[in-house]
C-alpha positions as CSV (number, residue, x, y, z in Angstrom):
1,M,-115.0,138.1,0.3
2,A,-118.5,137.1,1.1
3,L,-117.5,133.8,2.7
4,A,-115.1,135.6,5.1
5,K,-117.8,138.0,6.2
6,K,-120.2,135.1,6.9
7,L,-117.6,133.3,8.9
8,I,-116.9,136.4,11.0
9,K,-120.6,136.9,11.6
10,L,-121.0,133.3,12.6
11,T,-118.0,133.4,15.0
12,V,-119.4,136.6,16.7
13,S,-122.8,135.1,17.1
14,L,-121.5,131.8,18.4
15,A,-119.1,133.5,20.8
16,I,-122.1,134.8,22.8
17,E,-122.4,131.4,24.3
18,F,-118.8,130.4,24.1
19,E,-118.8,127.2,26.3
20,Q,-121.7,125.7,24.3
21,N,-120.2,126.7,20.9
22,F,-116.4,126.4,21.2
23,I,-116.3,123.5,18.8
24,E,-118.2,125.3,16.1
25,I,-116.3,128.5,16.8
26,G,-113.0,126.6,16.3
27,Q,-114.3,125.1,13.0
28,A,-115.3,128.6,11.7
29,L,-112.0,130.1,12.8
30,L,-110.0,127.3,11.1
31,E,-111.9,127.8,7.9
32,L,-111.4,131.6,8.1
33,Y,-107.7,131.2,8.9
34,E,-107.2,129.0,5.9
35,L,-109.2,131.4,3.7
36,D,-107.7,134.7,4.9
37,P,-105.5,135.1,8.0
38,A,-106.1,138.8,8.3
39,E,-109.8,138.3,8.5
40,F,-109.2,135.6,11.1
41,H,-107.6,138.3,13.3
42,H,-110.6,140.6,12.6
43,A,-113.0,137.8,13.7
44,L,-111.1,137.4,17.0
45,Q,-111.4,141.1,17.7
46,A,-115.1,141.2,16.7
47,A,-115.9,138.2,18.8
48,K,-113.8,139.5,21.8
49,L,-111.6,136.4,21.7
50,G,-107.9,136.6,22.5
51,R,-105.4,135.5,19.9
52,R,-104.1,132.6,22.0
53,K,-107.6,131.3,22.5
54,G,-108.2,131.6,18.8
55,Y,-105.2,129.5,18.0
56,Y,-106.2,126.9,20.7
57,L,-109.7,126.7,19.1
58,I,-108.1,126.1,15.7
59,A,-105.9,123.4,17.2
60,I,-108.9,121.7,18.7
61,A,-110.8,121.9,15.3
62,R,-107.8,120.3,13.6
63,A,-107.3,117.6,16.1
64,F,-110.9,116.6,16.7
65,G,-112.7,117.8,13.5
66,S,-112.6,114.4,11.9
67,A,-112.3,112.3,15.0
68,P,-115.2,109.9,15.6
69,V,-116.1,111.5,18.9
70,S,-119.4,113.1,19.8
71,K,-119.6,116.8,20.3
72,Y,-121.4,116.2,23.5
73,R,-118.4,114.4,24.9
74,L,-116.0,117.1,23.7
75,R,-118.1,119.8,25.3
76,R,-118.2,117.9,28.6
77,I,-114.4,117.7,28.6
78,G,-114.1,121.4,27.8
79,W,-111.9,123.5,25.5
80,T,-109.1,123.9,28.0
81,K,-108.4,120.2,28.3
82,L,-109.0,119.7,24.6
83,A,-106.4,122.4,23.8
84,M,-103.9,120.5,26.0
85,L,-104.7,117.2,24.2
86,S,-104.7,118.5,20.7
87,P,-100.9,118.3,20.0
88,H,-101.0,114.7,21.1
89,I,-104.1,113.4,19.2
90,D,-103.9,110.8,16.5
91,K,-106.2,108.0,15.5
92,Y,-104.5,105.7,17.9
93,S,-104.4,107.9,21.0
94,C,-107.7,109.9,20.8
95,N,-110.0,107.7,22.9
96,Q,-107.3,107.0,25.5
97,L,-106.4,110.7,25.9
98,L,-110.1,111.7,26.1
99,A,-110.6,109.2,28.8
100,L,-107.7,110.7,30.8
101,A,-109.3,114.2,30.3
102,E,-112.6,112.9,31.7
103,E,-110.9,111.4,34.7
104,F,-108.4,114.1,35.7
105,T,-108.4,117.8,36.4
106,A,-106.7,120.1,33.9
107,K,-103.7,120.5,36.2
108,E,-103.4,116.7,36.6
109,L,-103.8,116.2,32.9
110,E,-101.0,118.7,32.2
111,T,-98.8,116.7,34.5
112,I,-99.7,113.4,32.8
113,L,-99.0,114.8,29.4
114,R,-95.5,115.8,30.5
115,G,-95.0,112.1,31.5
116,E,-95.1,112.7,35.2
117,D,-97.5,111.2,37.8
118,P,-100.2,113.6,39.0
119,A,-100.0,114.6,42.7
120,S,-103.3,113.1,43.8
121,K,-103.2,114.8,47.2
122,E,-102.9,118.4,46.0
123,R,-105.9,120.7,46.6
124,T,-106.9,124.0,45.0
125,I,-108.5,127.0,46.7
126,V,-110.0,129.8,44.6
127,L,-110.8,133.0,46.5
128,Y,-112.4,136.2,45.4
129,Y,-111.7,139.5,47.1
130,S,-112.6,143.2,46.8
131,Q,-109.6,145.3,45.9
132,E,-109.4,146.6,49.5
133,D,-109.4,143.1,51.0
134,Y,-106.9,141.8,48.4
135,D,-104.5,144.6,49.4
136,V,-104.7,143.4,53.0
137,L,-104.1,139.8,51.9
138,E,-101.2,140.8,49.7
139,A,-99.5,142.8,52.5
140,A,-99.9,139.7,54.8
141,L,-98.4,137.4,52.2
142,I,-95.5,139.7,51.7
143,A,-95.0,139.8,55.5
144,F,-94.8,136.0,55.5
145,G,-92.4,135.6,52.6
146,G,-94.4,136.3,49.5
147,I,-92.5,138.3,46.8
148,K,-94.4,140.7,44.6
149,T,-93.0,140.8,41.0
150,G,-95.0,143.2,38.9
151,R,-98.6,141.9,39.1
152,V,-97.5,138.4,40.2
153,M,-97.1,137.1,43.7
154,M,-94.2,134.6,44.0
155,N,-94.0,132.2,46.9
156,R,-97.7,132.8,47.7
157,E,-98.4,129.2,48.6
158,E,-95.5,129.0,51.0
159,A,-96.3,132.4,52.5
160,L,-99.9,131.4,53.0
161,L,-98.8,128.2,54.8
162,Q,-96.4,130.2,57.0
163,M,-99.3,132.6,57.9
164,A,-101.6,129.7,58.7
165,Q,-99.0,128.0,60.9
166,W,-98.5,131.3,62.7
167,A,-102.2,131.6,63.3
168,I,-102.4,128.0,64.6
169,D,-99.4,128.6,66.9
170,L,-100.9,131.9,68.1
171,A,-104.3,130.3,68.8
172,A,-102.6,127.4,70.7
173,G,-101.1,130.0,73.0
């Protein structure tokens, strides 16, 4: 199938700059999925996109493909938030939901979509460590109540707060 090959090639070339091209990638993947699902999976592998991301991009293409919204606005919002919104989009809710996505973080938006109020006072910290430093942090978190389950650290927030309080108490003498 010549069209399938063209769509795969297009997907691979667009994936090089994913953030700028996720809308077009989603449209190409949707067309390919409807044409030949096996080739869709081949395109995901060739473009080094995960299966879950591929299905999210298809959902975005379906939800926003015919919506009267600029691609610029959709790109600014980003594929992660659009993927969250896509199951909820219809011609009546589109602009209202996009406005929420522009106003709130992804975490807050997820909470809103569940019908809950976002916790406006929560803060996020992203930290990057070498493996050696991470091993030290992991051991400290476990010492303060963190629970290692496979590759996941449970109770990490509580353990970090316990460790911080211990450090404050120690410094206060």
